[in-house]
N, CA, C and O of each residue as an XYZ file, in Angstrom:
404
protein
N       0.820     -1.193      0.000
C       0.000      0.000      0.000
C       0.868      1.262      0.000
O       0.563      2.223     -0.706
N       1.929      1.262      0.777
C       2.823      2.407      0.854
C       3.474      2.678     -0.494
O       3.664      3.836     -0.868
N       3.817      1.629     -1.223
C       4.424      1.780     -2.547
C       3.424      2.429     -3.498
O       3.787      3.311     -4.276
N       2.176      1.997     -3.437
C       1.133      2.555     -4.303
C       0.933      4.043     -3.991
O       0.799      4.851     -4.910
N       0.913      4.409     -2.708
C       0.755      5.802     -2.332
C       1.922      6.642     -2.828
O       1.727      7.759     -3.306
N       3.138      6.107     -2.717
C       4.306      6.850     -3.202
C       4.239      7.021     -4.718
O       4.605      8.075     -5.240
N       3.775      5.991     -5.427
C       3.654      6.099     -6.883
C       2.592      7.134     -7.255
O       2.797      7.926     -8.175
N       1.463      7.135     -6.551
C       0.420      8.113     -6.821
C       0.911      9.523     -6.491
O       0.629     10.469     -7.227
N       1.644      9.663     -5.388
C       2.179     10.967     -5.021
C       3.149     11.446     -6.090
O       3.117     12.612     -6.483
N       3.999     10.563     -6.555
C       4.945     10.909     -7.619
C       4.202     11.265     -8.894
O       4.571     12.214     -9.585
N       3.163     10.513     -9.208
C       2.366     10.802    -10.400
C       1.674     12.151    -10.252
O       1.564     12.909    -11.215
N       1.208     12.448     -9.038
C       0.564     13.736     -8.787
C       1.516     14.895     -8.990
O       1.133     15.925     -9.545
N       2.734     14.740     -8.553
C       3.742     15.779     -8.757
C       4.025     15.942    -10.233
O       4.146     17.060    -10.732
N       4.132     14.822    -10.933
C       4.381     14.872    -12.374
C       3.237     15.575    -13.085
O       3.468     16.421    -13.949
N       2.008     15.233    -12.730
C       0.848     15.872    -13.343
C       0.849     17.363    -13.027
O       0.551     18.183    -13.895
N       1.177     17.710    -11.806
C       1.231     19.120    -11.428
C       2.274     19.887    -12.223
O       2.027     21.012    -12.658
N       3.434     19.284    -12.413
C       4.485     19.924    -13.200
C       4.030     20.104    -14.635
O       4.224     21.170    -15.220
N       3.422     19.063    -15.214
C       2.942     19.157    -16.591
C       1.835     20.206    -16.714
O       1.769     20.931    -17.706
N       0.981     20.281    -15.718
C      -0.082     21.292    -15.757
C       0.504     22.696    -15.690
O       0.046     23.598    -16.391
N       1.517     22.880    -14.849
C       2.160     24.195    -14.758
C       2.847     24.553    -16.065
O       2.770     25.694    -16.521
N       3.518     23.579    -16.666
C       4.183     23.835    -17.946
C       3.184     24.152    -19.047
O       3.472     24.949    -19.940
N       2.027     23.539    -18.989
C       1.006     23.793    -20.007
C       0.536     25.237    -19.966
O       0.105     25.784    -20.981
N       0.617     25.858    -18.791
C       0.212     27.255    -18.681
C       1.213     28.181    -19.361
O       0.878     29.326    -19.663
N       2.422     27.717    -19.605
C       3.463     28.538    -20.216
C       3.757     28.080    -21.640
O       4.915     28.019    -22.055
N       2.734     27.769    -22.359
C       2.865     27.384    -23.756
C       3.033     28.632    -24.604
O       2.863     29.745    -24.107
N       3.366     28.463    -25.884
C       3.443     29.642    -26.757
C       2.155     30.450    -26.770
O       2.195     31.667    -26.951
N       1.011     29.795    -26.582
C      -0.261     30.526    -26.538
C      -0.251     31.523    -25.383
O      -0.626     32.683    -25.556
N       0.175     31.075    -24.210
C       0.218     31.971    -23.060
C       1.262     33.061    -23.286
O       1.050     34.212    -22.903
N       2.370     32.712    -23.896
C       3.415     33.697    -24.162
C       2.926     34.751    -25.149
O       3.356     35.903    -25.094
N       2.025     34.360    -26.053
C       1.512     35.304    -27.041
C       0.704     36.409    -26.372
O       0.544     37.492    -26.935
N       0.192     36.137    -25.168
C      -0.577     37.142    -24.453
C       0.313     38.239    -23.884
O      -0.183     39.313    -23.542
N       1.604     37.996    -23.776
C       2.542     38.996    -23.292
C       2.698     40.067    -24.359
O       3.013     39.755    -25.507
N       2.486     41.300    -24.003
C       2.595     42.416    -24.937
C       3.913     43.134    -24.670
O       4.036     43.899    -23.714
N       4.888     42.877    -25.523
C       6.225     43.444    -25.361
C       6.197     44.968    -25.384
O       6.895     45.615    -24.603
N       5.395     45.540    -26.271
C       5.275     46.989    -26.346
C       4.742     47.577    -25.053
O       5.211     48.621    -24.599
N       3.768     46.912    -24.463
C       3.211     47.371    -23.195
C       4.277     47.309    -22.103
O       4.405     48.238    -21.306
N       5.036     46.224    -22.066
C       6.077     46.079    -21.049
C       7.141     47.168    -21.190
O       7.568     47.754    -20.195
N       7.567     47.438    -22.424
C       8.555     48.488    -22.641
C       8.002     49.852    -22.221
O       8.686     50.634    -21.560
N       6.772     50.120    -22.609
C       6.133     51.396    -22.257
C       6.025     51.555    -20.741
O       6.379     52.597    -20.190
N       5.531     50.510    -20.074
C       5.341     50.599    -18.630
C       6.667     50.739    -17.887
O       6.720     51.392    -16.844
N       7.725     50.144    -18.400
C       9.020     50.198    -17.726
C       9.826     51.455    -18.037
O      10.681     51.852    -17.246
N       9.561     52.085    -19.181
C      10.420     53.195    -19.585
C       9.692     54.515    -19.835
O      10.326     55.570    -19.835
N       8.394     54.479    -20.044
C       7.688     55.697    -20.479
C       6.610     56.161    -19.512
O       6.377     57.359    -19.349
N       5.966     55.212    -18.884
C       4.780     55.541    -18.097
C       5.081     56.455    -16.913
O       4.186     57.138    -16.415
N       6.304     56.472    -16.471
C       6.659     57.344    -15.347
C       6.297     58.798    -15.650
O       5.836     59.530    -14.774
N       6.510     59.201    -16.894
C       6.196     60.575    -17.290
C       4.933     60.670    -18.139
O       4.284     61.716    -18.163
N       4.584     59.610    -18.823
C       3.466     59.634    -19.768
C       2.335     58.725    -19.314
O       2.146     57.638    -19.861
N       1.594     59.166    -18.325
C       0.395     58.433    -17.929
C      -0.624     58.531    -19.059
O      -0.396     59.244    -20.036
N      -1.726     57.834    -18.938
C      -2.716     57.785    -20.019
C      -3.219     59.169    -20.419
O      -3.572     59.376    -21.580
N      -3.260     60.114    -19.494
C      -3.747     61.453    -19.833
C      -2.894     62.106    -20.925
O      -3.400     62.926    -21.690
N      -1.628     61.758    -21.004
C      -0.743     62.359    -22.007
C      -1.171     61.988    -23.424
O      -0.882     62.713    -24.375
N      -1.854     60.864    -23.559
C      -2.252     60.384    -24.883
C      -3.671     60.803    -25.252
O      -4.087     60.668    -26.403
N      -4.396     61.302    -24.290
C      -5.791     61.663    -24.582
C      -6.067     63.148    -24.376
O      -7.208     63.589    -24.509
N      -5.050     63.908    -24.059
C      -5.258     65.341    -23.798
C      -5.619     66.087    -25.088
O      -5.309     65.648    -26.196
N      -6.264     67.194    -24.904
C      -6.624     68.034    -26.036
C      -5.353     68.644    -26.640
O      -4.431     69.002    -25.908
N      -5.305     68.761    -27.940
C      -4.160     69.348    -28.612
C      -2.964     68.425    -28.742
O      -1.849     68.886    -28.985
N      -3.181     67.128    -28.585
C      -2.060     66.200    -28.719
C      -1.518     66.247    -30.144
O      -2.242     66.586    -31.080
N      -0.267     65.913    -30.299
C       0.420     66.038    -31.579
C       0.313     64.806    -32.472
O       0.675     64.864    -33.647
N      -0.169     63.716    -31.943
C      -0.198     62.459    -32.690
C      -1.550     62.274    -33.360
O      -2.588     62.275    -32.697
N      -1.531     62.112    -34.699
C      -2.776     61.879    -35.427
C      -2.669     60.751    -36.446
O      -3.586     60.534    -37.238
N      -1.538     60.027    -36.424
C      -1.363     58.882    -37.318
C      -0.301     57.950    -36.729
O       0.445     58.336    -35.829
N      -0.242     56.740    -37.237
C       0.789     55.798    -36.778
C       2.176     56.305    -37.121
O       3.108     56.130    -36.335
N       2.332     56.925    -38.273
C       3.648     57.452    -38.639
C       4.105     58.518    -37.645
O       5.258     58.520    -37.213
N       3.197     59.419    -37.288
C       3.535     60.457    -36.310
C       3.845     59.837    -34.952
O       4.758     60.282    -34.256
N       3.090     58.819    -34.578
C       3.321     58.141    -33.304
C       4.701     57.489    -33.277
O       5.434     57.619    -32.297
N       5.053     56.790    -34.355
C       6.388     56.173    -34.435
C       7.493     57.226    -34.356
O       8.529     56.993    -33.734
N       7.278     58.371    -34.979
C       8.279     59.443    -34.921
C       8.459     59.947    -33.489
O       9.583     60.190    -33.050
N       7.352     60.102    -32.765
C       7.447     60.553    -31.372
C       8.134     59.511    -30.497
O       8.987     59.845    -29.674
N       7.758     58.250    -30.679
C       8.382     57.180    -29.882
C       9.876     57.113    -30.184
O      10.694     56.961    -29.276
N      10.228     57.226    -31.465
C      11.650     57.225    -31.852
C      12.379     58.393    -31.207
O      13.456     58.223    -30.635
N      11.792     59.575    -31.299
C      12.406     60.769    -30.741
C      12.632     60.630    -29.237
O      13.718     60.929    -28.740
N      11.615     60.179    -28.520
C      11.751     60.057    -27.072
C      12.691     58.932    -26.672
O      13.355     59.024    -25.640
N      12.758     57.868    -27.472
C      13.696     56.792    -27.135
C      15.137     57.286    -27.258
O      16.002     56.893    -26.476
N      15.390     58.154    -28.249
C      16.723     58.749    -28.408
C      16.969     59.756    -27.291
O      18.016     59.729    -26.643
N      15.998     60.648    -27.065
C      16.110     61.690    -26.039
C      16.360     61.080    -24.649
O      17.100     61.639    -23.840
N      15.739     59.941    -24.392
C      15.854     59.286    -23.093
C      17.064     58.363    -22.997
O      17.345     57.810    -21.933
N      17.781     58.198    -24.110
C      18.966     57.339    -24.108
C      18.663     55.861    -23.952
O      19.457     55.115    -23.379
N      17.514     55.437    -24.462
C      17.105     54.044    -24.298
C      17.815     53.089    -25.251
O      17.949     51.902    -24.954
N      18.264     53.596    -26.382
C      18.929     52.723    -27.345
C      18.019     51.653    -27.925
O      18.455     50.535    -28.197
N      16.747     52.005    -28.114
C      15.786     51.035    -28.628
C      16.061     50.696    -30.079
O      16.502     51.533    -30.866
N      15.787     49.442    -30.409
C      15.872     48.972    -31.790
C      14.604     49.372    -32.540
O      13.644     49.856    -31.940
N      14.608     49.169    -33.834
C      13.402     49.423    -34.641
C      12.254     48.556    -34.135
O      11.108     49.004    -34.089
N      12.559     47.321    -33.758
C      11.523     46.419    -33.240
C      10.928     46.966    -31.936
O       9.712     46.923    -31.747
N      11.768     47.472    -31.048
C      11.277     48.060    -29.794
C      10.339     49.233    -30.084
O       9.254     49.330    -29.510
N      10.768     50.114    -30.973
C       9.970     51.290    -31.334
C       8.647     50.866    -31.959
O       7.599     51.426    -31.638
N       8.692     49.884    -32.848
C       7.462     49.382    -33.465
C       6.531     48.770    -32.432
O       5.321     48.995    -32.476
N       7.086     47.995    -31.496
C       6.252     47.351    -30.477
C       5.562     48.383    -29.583
O       4.369     48.266    -29.302
N       6.306     49.384    -29.143
C       5.723     50.423    -28.292
C       4.708     51.238    -29.082
O       3.627     51.543    -28.577
N       5.048     51.591    -30.317
C       4.123     52.355    -31.161
C       2.839     51.577    -31.404
O       1.747     52.140    -31.326
N       2.961     50.301    -31.695
C       1.773     49.466    -31.920
C       0.919     49.375    -30.662
O      -0.307     49.454    -30.731
N       1.568     49.209    -29.515
C       0.822     49.163    -28.251
C       0.063     50.466    -28.019
O      -1.128     50.451    -27.710
N       0.754     51.588    -28.169
C       0.105     52.885    -27.967
C      -0.999     53.123    -28.989
O      -2.064     53.638    -28.650
N      -0.745     52.750    -30.228
C      -1.745     52.925    -31.284
C      -3.026     52.164    -30.999
O      -4.123     52.670    -31.232
N      -2.883     50.942    -30.491
C      -4.060     50.119    -30.152
C      -4.744     50.614    -28.894
O      -5.972     50.668    -28.829
N      -3.955     50.976    -27.895
C      -4.476     51.246    -26.563
C      -5.069     52.643    -26.403
O      -6.138     52.808    -25.815
N      -4.372     53.642    -26.928
C      -4.780     55.021    -26.670
C      -5.315     55.758    -27.898
O      -6.137     56.664    -27.764
N      -4.865     55.383    -29.067
C      -5.190     56.160    -30.257
C      -6.169     55.475    -31.206
O      -6.680     56.102    -32.135
N      -6.428     54.197    -30.975
C      -7.327     53.409    -31.825
C      -6.914     53.419    -33.288
O      -7.760     53.433    -34.182
N      -5.594     53.410    -33.528
C      -5.094     53.320    -34.884
C      -5.112     51.860    -35.335
O      -4.801     50.955    -34.561
N      -5.471     51.654    -36.567
C      -5.498     50.295    -37.133
C      -4.139     49.935    -37.738
O      -3.861     48.757    -37.959
N      -3.303     50.915    -38.006
C      -1.993     50.859    -38.651
C      -2.240     50.693    -40.095
O      -1.294     50.616    -40.878
């Protein structure tokens, strides 16, 4: 009986590990928004949501948004790649500006 319980306990641990790993599949990883993470870690300190919805804002297209993100990434010394700039621009375009790109 003790052997059976140990085998079931071991099987339970194995099932638990497999269940935890299943939560970290590419599907779950796809839910991670890299642009959002970059924005929250590097931009949100100064640019809360009000900065994107205020009257008289300068952004009226995805191209203009990318130019602003590029400018601020240089100004802030972030050294962002084109991919970083695109990810942040896409996040902002979807979240605050409702741009379809």
